[in-house]
N, C-alpha and C positions, 0 to 999 in steps of 0.2 A: 557582381553578379556571380553566381556559382554553377557548374553543371551539376552538381551532386544533388540527389534526390534528398527529401527530409530525412530519410531511415540511412542513407550512408553516413551520417554524422553520429555514429552509433557508440553507445557505451556499454560494452558486453561484461555481463554478470555473471561469474561463474556459480556454482553450489556452495562452494566455500567461502567466496564473497559474502553471498548473499544469507549464510550460516552467521558469519562474523558480525555484518551490519544488524541482523537480525538480534543477535546476543547484545550488541551492542545499545539498541532502543530499548531492550528489556533493562538494561542497566538504568538507563533514563528515566523509564516508568516506574522503577525498582522505589517503593515507599513513598510513592507521590497518589495513591488512591486515596479517597475520601474516608475510608474506614480505618483510621489508625493507620493511612499508609498502605493500607491493602485494597485490593480492586473486587468487585463482586463477579464480573464475568470478561470474557474476550467475544467480539462478534468479528469474525473474519469478512471481508467483503469478497467474495468468491469472484473470481478463481485466485487472483493474485495475491490476495492477502492471507491464504491458506498456509503458505509455509511459513511467512513470517509470523503467523499468531500461532502455529504449534510449537515454534522454537521458544517464542516470548511467553507461552502457557506453561511451557517446562520449565524455563528460568525463574517466572516468578511464583511457582506452584499453584497455577490457577488451573481448577479441575473443571471448570463450567467455561465451554466454547461453543458457541454457536455460528452461525454461518448468516450473512444477507448477501442474496444473489440478486446482480444487479448487471444489466449489460449496456455497457456504454460504448464499447469497441466491436468493431468489427475487422478482424486483422489489424490494419495500420491505419483505418480511419475512425473518426469518433462520431458518435450520434448523440441523441438525446438520452439521458440516463433512463432506464426502463427497469423497475424493482420487479424480480420474478418471484422473490420470496424472502420472507422477513422473519428473524425469530419472534419468539413467544414473547407476547407482551407482558404478561406477568414477570419474567425476568428482565425484560430490558426498560420497561415503563418509557420516562422521560431521557433514560441514557445515566441517570446518576449511578457511578460508581462501575462503569462500563468502559472497556478501551474497544475502541473501534479501529480494526486495523486493517491496511492496504499495504501493497507494495510500492505503490507510487502515488503522488498526485501530480496530475499532468495539468490540464486546462481548470479543473474544480470542479467540473460538472457533475462527477460523479458524488464527490463529497457533498454538494450544494443540496442533492436530492436525500442524503442521508440524514444531514442535518437537520431538515423539515420534519424528519421523523423523531430524531432524537438530538434533541438540543442541546442537553446538559451532557452527554458523553464526551469523553476525552478522545481525540483523533490522532491517531498517529501512523505513519507511515516510512517505509526504511528510507525512501529517495523523494525528494521534492523539487517540482521546476517551479520558476517564478511566479506565474500565474495562479497555480493552486496553493501557494505556500501559505498565505494569509490563512487558508481554511483549516489548517494544520497546528495541534497543539504541541507536538514532538515529532521529530525525524531527525536522521540520522547525515544524508549528503544530499546536497543541493546541486543540481545539474542544469544546465542552460536550457532556456524553453524549445531550443530548435535541435536538440538532441535525442534520440530515439535510443529508449533501454532495451535492450535484448536481454532477457531472463532465462535462464537454463532450461527452464519448461517451456520454451520457444524455440530450442535452437537445437541442431545436431552437427555433429563436426563435418568439416568439408574445406575444401580449398577456398583461401580468399584474396583477391588480387590486392597488391600492395596500394597502400594508400595514392602514393604518386604514379600508379600504374605502370606499364612495363618499359 
């Protein structure tokens, strides 16, 4: 048994790291679209998927980027996924030729909700935890289920106690 809270087993991601990992994800997706290797559009799951989607869109020269706003987290606790905004049905339809991008798949609840809407989309995340990994078609880094990922947009610079304490 450990005295540490779940968020204390942290994996800290810098802006440089998210940029490198998002570019690596773009390389894995390159040439894999259904239209002679090209993708029709990217849909970023907000908010975490927006930075990776921007980088991937640039790398793959995809000019059509939309968002799907879904709320499944309140700070560090997860609730049922609630869809707040969807992209145009004219654009996405059943998802064919669309890459759905998120920063992370954790339990998979968010992607389960999205897959009901767009069953034929290609699902890509930068990071994947074990429970949600089967829902992702392409990802870069797998982390353990009990690791909390700290993204650069969630952090500020401050002193941190050493892992072993003082």
